[in-house]
N, C-alpha and C positions, 0 to 999 in steps of 0.2 A: 332295323331289319323289317319293321312293319311296312315302311314305304317301299322297300325293295320287293316285298312279296306281292305288291299290287302292280308291279311293272311288267311289261311284256318280256323283257330280257330273261328274268328268272323263270318265267313260264315256259319260254322256248327251251331253255337249258334243261328244265325238269322233264319236258315232253321228249326231248331228244334222248336224254339218258334213259328214261323209262321205255321208250320204243326200242332202244338197243337191247335192253334186258329181255323184253318180250320176243324180239327177233331171235335172240340166242336160245331162249327156251323152246320156241317153235322149231328151231333147227334141230334140236335133240329129238323131237318127236316126228320129224318129217318122214321117217321110214315106217311109221305105224300103219297108216293106210292112205288111200287116195283122198279121203275127206280131210285129213290133217294137212296133206300137201296143198289142197285147195285153200284151206283157211290161211296157211302160211303165205301162199302166193298172194291172196287178197290183202293180207296185212302188209306184206312187203311193198306192194304197189302203192298203198295209201301212205305208208311211211316215206317212200321215195318222193311222193308228191308233197308231203309236208316239209321235208328237207329242202326240196326245190323252192317252195314258197318262202321259207326262211331265208334261203340264199338270195333269191330274187329281191326280197325286201332289203336285205343288208347291202346288196349291190347298189341300191339307189343312194346310199349315204356313205358307203365305204368303197375302197378299191376292190374290184372284183376278186382278185387273188386273196385279199384279206377276208372277204366275205366267205369264200370257199373254205379257207382255213378255219374260220370260226365254226362253221357247220360241221366240219369233219372232226373238230376237237373241242369238246365242251370245257376243257381246262385251259383253253387259249386265253392269254392275258387280255385280249381285246374285249372279252365278255365283261370284264370288271371295270371297263372304262365308265366313269360317271356320266359322260356326255352321250353314251350310246342310246340309252332309252329316251333321252331328251331329243336326240336327232330323229329317232323313229317316231316319236310323238309329233314332232314338227312336220315330218313328211306325211304322216297319215292324216293330220288335221282332225276334222270332225269324226273320221273313221277310227280314231285311236281306241276309244272305249269299246266299240263293237269288235274290233280286231282282238283286243285283250280278252273280252268275254269268250270269243270263239277259241282262242288259244287255251283258255281255262277249260272249255269243253273237251278239247282234244286231250289235254292232260288227264282229265277225268276218264275218258274212254280208255286211254292207255293204262291207267291205274286199275281200272276194272278188269282189263285183259290180264294184267300182271297178277292181280289177286286171284283170278279164276285159275290161272295156271299153277299158282302155288309154287312149291319147290324153293329155289334159291331166292333169298331176299335181294332187294335192289342194290344194296351196298356190297353184295357178294357175287356180282354178275360174272366176274372173271372165272369163277369156279363152276359156272353152270354146265359146262361141257364135261366136267369131271364127276359130277355128283351122282347122276342117275345110271344105275346098272340096267341090264336087260329087263329084269323083273319089275324094276321101278319104272322104267319107260312104259311097260305094258300097263301098269296101274295108272300112271299119269295119263296115258292115252285114253283109258276108260273114263277117267275123270273129265278129260276134255270133251269126250263125246257126250257125257251127261250134261255138260255146260255149253253144248253146241249153240243153243238159242242165245245164250248170253254173248258168246263170241260173235255170232252173226249180227246181233243188235249193236254191239260195240264197234265192229268194223264198219257197219252201215252208217252209224253216227259219225265215225272217223271220216268216212268218205264225204258225207254232207258238210261237215265242218271244214274239210279241205276246200270244198267248192266255195264256201262262204269266204274263207281266207283269200282265195284267188280273186273272187269278185271284189272284195274290199281293196286288195292291193292294186288291181287293175283300175278301179275307180280313182284311187289316190294318184296313180300314175297319169291318168287322163287329165286330172285337175292340174297336176304339175306341168304336163306338156302344153296344156292350153294357156297357162300363164307364160310359159317360155315362148310360145308362138305369138302371144300378144306383144311381148317385148320385141320380138323380131319384126312383126308386122308394123309396129309403131316405134321405130327407132327414134330415140330422143336426141336431138342435137345438143351441142354444148349450151347449157343454160346461159342467158344473158348476164346473170349474176357473176359468172366466172370472169367475163370480160370486164365488168365493172370493177371487180376486185383487182384485176390486173392493172387497169388504168389508174385507179385510185391509190393503190399501194405504191406504184411507181412514182406518181405525182407527189404523194406524201413524203416519200423518201427524198425527192429533190427539194421539197420545201424544208424538210428537217435539216438537210445538208446545208441549205442556204442560210437558215436563221438560227441554227443551234449555237448557243454560247453559254458559258458558265464562268462567273467571276468570283465564286465562293472558294476561298483558299482551302477550306476544310473538306471540300468535295475532292476526293482522290481519283474517282473513276465513275463513269456513267456508261450504261448500256441500255439499249432499247430492244424489247422482245415483241415480235409480231406473231400473234397466234395464228396457226394454220386454219383453225376452225372459225370461219367468218360468217356473219349474217348474210342472208340472200339478197339484201338490198345494197350490197357493195360496201357496207361499213366495216371498219377494222377494229379489232381489239388489240390494244397496245399496252405494254407494261414498261415504264421507264424506271430503271433501277439506278440508285446512286449510293456511293459509299462515303461516309463521313469519318474523318480522322480527327479525334479530339484528344490530344496528349498521346497516351498509349492505348486508348480505347478506339475501337473501330465499330461503327454501326452501319448496318445496311437498311435502307428504306426504299420504298417503291411507290409509284403512282400508277393506279389502274385506270386506263383511259379508253374511251370510245372515240373513234375518229370517223366522222361522216362527211362525205365530200359532195359538193354541188358545183355545177358550172356557174361561173360569174356572168356569163352572157345573158342569163335569164334570171332576173331578180324580181321576187314577188313584192308587191306594194304592201299587201296585208298578209300577215303570217299567223298561223295557229300557234298556240303556246307549245314550247318544245316538249314539255312533259306529255301534253295531250297527244302530240303527234307520235310519241313513242309508246303511248299506252296500248295501242293496238298495232299488231304487225301487218294487218291487211285492212284496206278501206272497206267501209260498209257499203256493199253493192245495192242495198235496198234504198239508199238515199240518193236523190238526184244529184248529178255532178254540178258543181258550182263553176260559173264562169269567172276566171281569175283575171284581174287586171295586171298587166306586166309592163315593165319598161326595160329598155336595153341600156346597159352601162358598161363601159370599159374601165371605169374608175373604181377599183376595189375598195378604196378607203372610204368612199362615200356611200357605198351600197349597204343595203340592209343585210340581215343575216338569216337567210332562208335555211331550212333544214334539209330538204331533199328534193330531187327532181320529181316533177309530177309523174305519178304512175310507177315509181321505182321501188316503193315500199312494198315488199312482198313478205309472205309468211315464211318463217324458217322452221323447217321440220327436223333439222339436224342439230340445232343449237338451242340452248336455253336463252329465252328473251332476257336481255340485260338492259336495264333502263338507267339513263343518267339521272343526275339530281334534278328534282322538280324546279329548282330555282336557277337552272343553268342558263336560261335565256334572259335572266333579269339584267345582267350587265356584262355582256360578252366582251372579252378583251381582244384588242388587236395585238396579237403576239408578234406581228411582223416588225413593229416599231421599236421594241425594247432592245437593249444591248446585253441583257442577261436573261435569256429565255428560261434557263433552269430555275432561277430564283422566282420568276413570274409564275411558273407552273407550281412550284412548291408552296409559295405563300398564298396564292389565290385559291388553289384547289384544296389545300389542307385547312386553312383557317376559315374561309368563307367560300365554299365550293360554287364556282360559276363557270360558264363556258368561255372558251377563247377560240381564236381561229388563226390559221396560217394560210396565206395565199401563195399559189405557185405560178410559175411562168406560163403554164398551159391553161390559164384561166379556170382553175379549180380553187374553190375555197374549202379548206379542211376544218370543219368544226370539231373542236376537241373538248370533250366533257368528261368529268370524272364519274366513275361508277360508285354510287353511294349506298347501294343495297348491301348490308353486311353479309347477307347470305350468298351474294354473287361476287363481292369484291375480293380481290386477291390481297393478302396481307403479308408483310415481311415476317410477321410472327408465325404465320402458317407455313411459309416456304423458305427454304434456304437458297443456296446458290443453285443456278440451273445445272441439271445433270445431263451430260451428253447422252443422246439416244442409244448409242451403241453399248451403253452400260447395262441395258435391260437383260442382256444375255447372261449376266451373273446370277439371275434369279432362275430357279427351276421352273420350267414352263408349266408342268402339270399342276403345280401348287400356286402359281402366281397369276395366271391368265387363262381364260377359257378359249376354246377354238374360235368362237364367234368374235371375241375381243381381239384375238390375233388378226382376224380378217378385217375387223374394223380399223385397226391400226394401219394395215396396208391400204385400206380405202382412204384414210385421212392423208397418207403420203401421196397417193395418186392425185387426189383433189388438190393438194398443195402444189404439186408440180404443175398441174394444168393452170393454176391461178398465178403462180409466181415465177414460172420458168423464164419469162421474158423481162423480168424486173431485176434490179440490182440486189434484191434480197436473196436470190438463189443463183449460185454460179452454175454454168453448164455442167461442169464436172463436180458433182457433190457427193458427199458421203453421209452416213448416218450420224457421225459425230458433228456434222454441221448443224444439226437440229438438237434441241434440248427440251427438257420438261422439268417442272418443279415437283419435287418429291413431297407428297402430302401424307396425311394419316389414313387415307382411304385405300391404300395399297397401290400396286402398280397400275392396275386397270384404271382406277380413278385419277391417278397422277398423269396418265397419258392424255387426259383431256386438256392439259396445259401445254401440249406440244407446240413449239414455236421456233422461229428463226431469230437468232440474236445477233446483235452487232454492237461494237463498242463505239462510243462517241468521244470526240476530242473535247477537252474542257473549254478550249478557246476556238471553237470551230468558226464562229461568225467573224472574229477579228482576223484570223489568219487565212480565211477562205480555204480551209482544208475540207476534205471530204471525210465522212465517217469511215471508220476503219473497214467496214464491210466492203468498200471498194477494193481493199487489198485482196479480198477473196477472188477478185476477178483477175488479179495479176498472175503472170506466169510463175509457177513454182515447179520444183523438180517433179512433184506428183502429177501436176497438170501436163508437163512435158512428156512424162512417161505415158500418161493417158492418151495424149495426142499421137505418140508413136504407136501405141497399141491400137488406136483407132485405124491407123493405116495398115499395120502389120496383120491384124486379126479381122479386119473388115467390119469394125463397129460402125453401124450406120448413123447413130445419133448418140452423142455422149450423155445427154440429159436422160433419155429413155433407157440407155444402158445402165446408168447410175440408179435409176428407179428399179430396173429389173434386179440388179444386185441387192438393193435394199429389200425388195419383196422376197428374194431368195433367202436372205439372212433371217427375215421374220418367219418365213415358212419352215425353215430348218432349225430356227432358234439357235443359231451358231454364227459367231462373227467371221467375216471373210476379209481378205485384203482386196479391195476393189481393183487395184492395179495389177493383180495377178490373174490375168485373163484365163490362163490355162486351168488354174485351180477353180476359178468361178465356173467354167464350163464342165469340169469334172463333177463338181457338187450339183450343178443343174441336171446332169445326166443321172446322178444317184437319186435326186429328188423326183424324177419321173417315175421311179420304181418304188420309192419309199418316202412319202411326205405326210406329215401329220394333218395337213390341211387338204389332202386329196389331190387327184389328178386335175380337177377343174381349176384349182388355184395354180397348180404348176404350169398349166397351159397358158394362163394369163401372164405368169412370170416370164415364161419363155418368149411370149410375144413382145413384152417390154424389152427384154435383153436384145432381141433381134430387130426391134422396131418394125415388126412385120404386121402391118395393118392395111396394106394395099394402097396407101396414099403417099408414097414417097417417104423421105426422111427429114423434111424440114418441119419442125414442130411449130414454126411461125405460121404455117398454112392452116387455115380454118378447117379444111377437109381432114387433115390428119388429127387435129384436136377433136373434131367430132367423132372420128373413128376410135380414138383412145377413150373418149368418154363413153361411147357405146359399148366397146368391147372389153373395157377394163372396169370403169366406174360402175356401169350398170350391171355387169357380171358379178362384181364383188357385192353389190347391193343385193342381187338375187341370191347369192351364196349366203349372205347373212340372213336373208329372209328364210331360206331353207333351214338354217341352223336355229334361228330364234322364233320363227313362225310369224314374223312381221317385217315390213319393209324398213330399210336402214336409213330413214330420214331422206327420202328422195329429193333431189334438187328440182325446183320448178322453174 
């Protein structure tokens, strides 16, 4: 309660309740003389201004109707929301402490007025109109006149404090609007890192499909998990899981890998050590650029093993820097030549960690290195089987995840769609259960950092020239047929964006939906416009995705539409997280 007493919310509640008591007491004495009516009129005017300022502030972070309900009812459940004061603090920024001090002053002025009026106590305001008889009203009126100077001073202080509240609120509003205008004046196109991830993930998928093989009879299943949250240099975080059957015992193990891709057309003669290249996520601009000697080669087997394209290593503000083993470049393996890729990965990366590579037909070399840092490395002991993303709704939202974490989950999905929509990893018509996460000890919010797309691998992929089972996701199924029919019947402009909109709607309402029930989806979307935990701004973004309404057609393969989605959805969600947390949400560069 000590922390609560220092917050703006309880100060506002106390001031509103106290002002209501004073107003009722003055109403009893309004017939005493003109002076009493004048004092009552002055106080009522300042009280109305104070309530307006409270409502205007709340409207900046809540739905206008909810803000009005809170001001009119101090017992409204919204006042007890643990996020409310944090949202106010985030909105006011540096003005928060001054605003809080001014609210304390107002509460003090109202208390002085209430004490001077005497009579009914604050907790008995409902009886104020019944307590005073005619003789008592006369006596009370005389007491009020004796304390006239106190009333005048308190009401004058109330007026000055209201003006200060208004100034602070308007200043915070101007700061917020200037930041919004800045984002509008300088629209950021889709970052190059998104296109690199798209290209690299598609190429890595093809290489994995081509070279995957496993001749270990004890391995009963394999699957690969591609994490949605990737570094800005185009590298991928991949987890290969395999299950071993020994007698009646089953054991799950995994390999936590980093995949970094580079064009084979440009091969460096001299290479910096791998660990050194990863030790910093951005080049030192203070050092002069070195002229590199290069040669061109089409023979991937004789080329050296460069780490990354020149100038593509950028800092990542949204992900933790994960480094491969320092010795990964000592003896990099050509994983293309073996007949048992699974065994090569297991034996080499577990016994003596070193790097390996796969070459794809589009002239990309995919350098695969294990994550060796125990603090960053995923472990089969820490995680169980992947959990489908649609299972999150079994957790009570108020106790499991904050509003900003909800928005951050939505942001990760949008970024994932922009990166993987044109790759085999993500089918055009997708659902939340197509994505999974590893449940950890850090709770739901921490576990969602492992959000990934998973696919099963065939044990004898290389020999039988089969494709990984994720290709089956692209095949026609009854659900896909229904979705295509619905696309024609209900005017769905883009299946991928509509799937994204349905996902955002479920996250916003924290309630599972059947994506193929278009009528039900639209009913819930209509309800969300009036009642959404994440507010009208989030729901507007959701509706844009459902309708693919960005002003640049419906082909997500067009860069113009991708830029529009990035600007209107990704940047808006980042700004919303900034408003909730008071900091930017790891902006892409």
